Residue, then its C-alpha position, 0 to 999 in steps of 0.5 A: x982321706x986318701x985313696x986307700x981308706x976310701x976304696x977299702x972303706x967303701x968295699x967293706x961297708x958294702x960287704x958283710x956276713x951276707x956276702x960271706x954266706x950268700x955267695x958260697x951258699x948260692x954257688x954250692x946250691x945253684x952253680x955259677x950264675x952269680x958270677x954274672x954280677x961281678x963285672x957289673x962293678x966296673x960297669x957301674x963305676x964308670x957313670x959314678x966316677x964320670x957323672x955322679x962324683x964330679x957333680x956331688x963332690x963340688x957341693x961338699x954336703x954332709x948329707x947328700x939328700x940336701x941336694x934333693x931340697x935344692x932340686x925339688x923342695x924340703x918334702x922331697x929331701x925329707x922323703x929321700x933321707x927317710x927312705x935311706x934310713x929305712x933302707x939302711x936299717x933293713x940292711x944293717x939288721x940283715x947283716x947282723x942276722x947273717x952273722x948270727x946265723x952262720x956263727x951259730x952254725x959254726x960255734x953252736x952258740x945261739x944266734x941271738x948271743x952273736x947279735x947281742x955281742x956284735x951290734x953294741x960293740x960296733x955302736x960303741x966305737x962309732x959313738x967314741x970315734x965318729x967318721x974317722x974311726x969308722x973308716x980306719x976300722x974298716x981298713x983294719x977289718x978288711x985285712x982280717x976279712x980278706x985274710x980269713x977268705x984267703x986262708x979258708x980257700x987255700x985250706x979247702x981248695x986243694x988241687x985246682x984241677x980236682x976242685x973243678x972236676x968235682x964241681x963239674x961232676x956235681x953240676x956246680x959249674x952251670x950255667x957254663x959247664x954244662x951250658x944252661x940255655x935258660x941263662x940267655x932267656x929273656x923271660x923275667x920269671x927265670x931265676x937268673x939270666x945274663x940279661x937280668x944280671x946285667x940290668x938288675x945288678x946295674x940298677x942295684x949298684x947304681x943305687x948303692x954307689x949313687x944314692x946311698x949316704x953311707x957310700x957317698x959320705x966317703x966321697x965327701x971325705x976325699x982330699x980331692x975329686x981324683x982321690x974319690x974316683x981312684x978310691x971307687x975304682x979300687x973298691x971295684x977291683x977289690x970287690x970283684x977279687x973278694x967275691x971271686x974268692x968267695x965263689x971259689x969257696x962255694x966250689x970248695x964247699x961242694x968238693x969237701x962235701x963230696x970227699x966227706x959224704x956230708x949232706x944237707x943245705x949249703x949253710x950246714x955244709x959251709x959251717x962243716x967246712x969252717x969247723x974242719x979247719x985248724x983252730x987258729x984258722x977257724x978263729x980267723x974266719x969267725x973274726x972275718x965274719x964279725x969284722x965284715x958285719x961290724x963294718x956295715x953296722x958302724x958305717x950305717x949307724x954313722x950315716x943314719x945319724x948324719x942324715x937325721x942330724x942334717x936333714x931333719x933336726x938341723x933343717x927343721x929346727x934351725x940348729x944342729x943337735x948337741x953332741x950329747x944328742x948325736x951320741x944318744x941317737x947313735x946309741x939308739x940306732x945301734x940298739x934298734x938295729x940289734x933289735x931288728x936283727x933279733x926279730x929276723x931270727x923267727x921271720x926268715x925261714x929256710x925257704x928264704x935264703x939270704x941271697x933271696x932276702x938281699x935281692x928282694x928286700x935290700x936291693x929292691x928298697x934302694x930303687x925308689x931312692x935311686x929314682x929320685x936321683x935319676x929324675x932330679x939329675x937328668x930331667x928338667x921337667x920333673x917337679x917337686x909334687x911329682x917327685x914326692x908323690x912318685x917317691x911315696x907310690x914307689x916305696x909303697x909299691x916296692x914293699x908290696x912287690x917284695x912281700x907279695x910277688x913271688x917267682x920273679x927273677x931275683x935280679x929283676x926286683x931292683x929294676x921293677x921297683x925302679x920302674x914303678x917309681x919313675x913312671x908315677x913320678x913322671x905322670x904326677x909331674x905332668x899333671x902338676x905342670x898342667x895344674x899350674x905348678x912351675x919350677x924356678x930357674x934356680x931349681x932347674x939349675x941344680x940338675x946335672x944337665x944344667x950343671x954340665x951345660x954351665x961347665x961346658x960354657x966355662 
């Protein structure tokens, strides 16, 4: 695959109805704090293109978690692949739930009906077409998605000067105008700060682009390393543009509510704005919402199937599953995702907005998986027992923090979950080495540090 399908597919895969809803709602409800996260795309793209991509692209793995076995052992590989499947299932279910929630507000259809339509259709064309179908439908869905956002903004924004004046009067330009001193606070308990945005979002993006099979699978489809690197830079540029337009749409929601006298939660105001557009534009936006969601679901189903087929079935049974079994597994994962999305309808109440759910659950669950990659790539002392036990402790502690710990800054959950995985892994590796566990030179040679030294000697 070339630069265009790789870049747009990575962007649309990570983009869903969650972003379509969460960003405008966050801006309408709390101001422009969220824009702190936008430049972090560029910060995360540098280590991914300079370190991750050259290291992993040469391996040409079907599942990136096969590297965990080379570096540690089979247990760590299965743990990493299992963490990914759990993480991606939660993400796909949340994306489907988000689509059902906003489209229910716009169309007055029950959210369960939207979920029951979107999930099976995405599953169907993934079963038929495989990875190539997933990536090219992502490109088509990007056009629908971006067109919907652009049309919505052109119709809703009106005069830019009036838009920003209305946003300033309503306080939607904070923390910049007026300036909020807490934005520069070092306290981890402040909801959003500059520092938590730079650090926490950087950790979350490293997990997304450096440990997620869905994204890394696209690196392996590139015709060469340079195409993969350019594709990721294209993804970063387009993602910043799309999220910036969604932030402006959040300001347009505030301006529309001021003009019409509408009141209520941001979700209701956003739905009212979409319903106020001409019929064709409203349909385009609805199609964009479904396109964004289905692109996340199809990519996730395909990647989870590949992870199971390679990391569990092929590795443990010694043969690749039959095509019929793989298609059946794809169908099963699609139905499971649809069922989980339906289960979220009564579980996520008005107190838990989608932005909160994404930062506490989705971004937080990626941190234990990222920790395994960081330990394996950049440390020669971390051994298999330490990585396995540390990964299990990190997963359990991350779930516990997500459920029980309230009041922490939203961007700090990813950082906290990374630390509570790294520290037990380091401690357990030290104990295992004291008890006589020794790593073989072949496993140490699979670290990025050893690989880089070998490259320099050549």
